[in-house]
C-alpha positions as CSV (number, residue, x, y, z in Angstrom):
1,M,-32.2,10.8,22.2
2,A,-32.2,11.8,25.9
3,D,-33.2,9.8,28.3
4,D,-35.6,10.2,31.3
5,R,-32.4,11.0,33.8
6,T,-31.6,13.5,31.5
7,K,-35.5,14.7,31.0
8,S,-36.3,14.7,35.3
9,Q,-32.6,16.7,35.5
10,Y,-33.9,19.2,32.9
11,A,-37.3,19.8,34.4
12,H,-35.3,19.9,38.8
13,M,-32.8,22.6,37.1
14,L,-35.8,24.7,35.2
15,A,-37.6,24.0,39.1
16,N,-34.4,25.5,41.0
17,G,-34.1,28.2,38.7
18,A,-30.8,27.2,36.7
19,A,-32.7,28.0,33.5
20,E,-32.3,31.8,32.0
21,E,-33.5,34.5,29.4
22,I,-32.1,34.3,25.8
23,A,-32.9,35.6,22.8
24,F,-33.5,32.8,19.5
25,R,-33.3,34.5,15.8
26,P,-34.0,31.6,13.2
27,S,-31.8,32.5,9.8
28,G,-33.7,35.0,8.4
29,G,-36.8,35.4,11.7
30,E,-37.4,37.0,14.1
31,A,-35.9,37.3,17.3
32,R,-37.9,36.4,20.5
33,T,-37.2,34.8,23.5
34,I,-37.0,31.4,25.0
35,T,-36.3,29.3,28.5
36,A,-33.0,27.6,28.5
37,V,-30.2,26.3,30.2
38,V,-27.2,26.9,29.8
39,E,-24.2,25.4,30.0
40,R,-21.0,26.9,29.6
41,H,-17.9,24.9,29.4
42,A,-14.3,26.4,29.2
43,A,-12.4,27.5,25.6
44,A,-11.5,24.1,24.1
45,M,-10.0,23.8,20.7
46,H,-10.6,20.9,18.2
47,L,-9.0,20.2,15.3
48,N,-7.3,24.0,15.1
49,A,-10.7,25.8,15.6
50,P,-12.3,27.0,18.7
51,A,-15.0,24.3,20.3
52,A,-18.8,24.8,21.2
53,R,-18.2,27.1,25.2
54,M,-21.9,26.1,25.5
55,T,-24.4,23.8,25.2
56,I,-28.0,25.6,25.2
57,T,-31.4,23.2,26.2
58,A,-34.9,24.6,25.0
59,M,-38.3,23.3,25.0
60,N,-38.2,21.1,21.7
61,D,-41.5,23.4,20.4
62,A,-41.3,26.2,17.2
63,T,-43.8,28.0,19.5
64,E,-42.2,28.1,23.4
65,G,-38.8,26.8,22.4
66,I,-36.7,26.0,19.4
67,D,-38.0,23.0,17.0
68,A,-35.3,20.4,16.6
69,A,-36.2,19.8,13.4
70,S,-36.1,23.6,12.2
71,L,-33.0,24.4,13.6
72,D,-30.2,25.4,11.4
73,C,-27.4,25.1,12.4
74,G,-24.5,27.2,11.0
75,K,-27.7,30.2,10.3
76,D,-29.9,30.7,13.5
77,Q,-28.9,32.1,16.2
78,V,-29.2,32.3,20.1
79,Q,-28.2,35.5,22.2
80,V,-26.4,34.7,25.1
81,A,-23.7,35.3,27.4
82,A,-20.2,33.8,27.5
83,R,-19.9,34.0,31.9
84,G,-23.7,34.6,33.5
85,G,-24.2,38.3,34.5
86,G,-22.3,38.8,31.3
87,T,-22.8,40.5,27.9
88,A,-25.3,39.2,25.5
89,E,-24.3,38.3,22.2
90,W,-24.9,36.7,19.2
91,R,-23.7,32.7,18.5
92,Y,-24.3,30.6,16.2
93,A,-26.0,27.0,16.5
94,L,-22.6,24.9,15.4
95,E,-25.3,21.1,16.2
96,I,-28.3,19.9,17.6
97,V,-26.1,17.5,20.3
98,E,-29.2,15.6,21.6
99,S,-33.4,16.0,21.2
100,D,-36.9,14.3,22.1
101,A,-40.1,14.7,22.2
102,E,-39.7,17.7,24.9
103,T,-36.5,19.2,24.4
104,V,-33.4,19.6,22.3
105,T,-29.7,20.3,23.1
106,M,-27.5,22.7,20.7
107,A,-23.5,23.2,21.3
108,V,-23.5,27.2,20.8
109,G,-19.9,28.4,19.4
């Protein structure tokens, strides 16, 4: 669960334009646009497989964001660029890093 500091950091990033519009597509569903904070990380290896290259934090909401309880890791996808301003590609949600009543953060690869 995110603490109050994490929640205020997310709200601060949204207020300062750190969020971007990305597409979210649940497995077997239609893609829709959501607003999320995308944190891009350098490529890394974990147990001989590529580790998540980014985390995405969005509202924990089935309409305005991503519902953590319904997220199907390994099947649901987001369309986001590896670099800011780059070409967006579909990437799978790998795991939920943390979630609370307000936000969900997931690893994407």
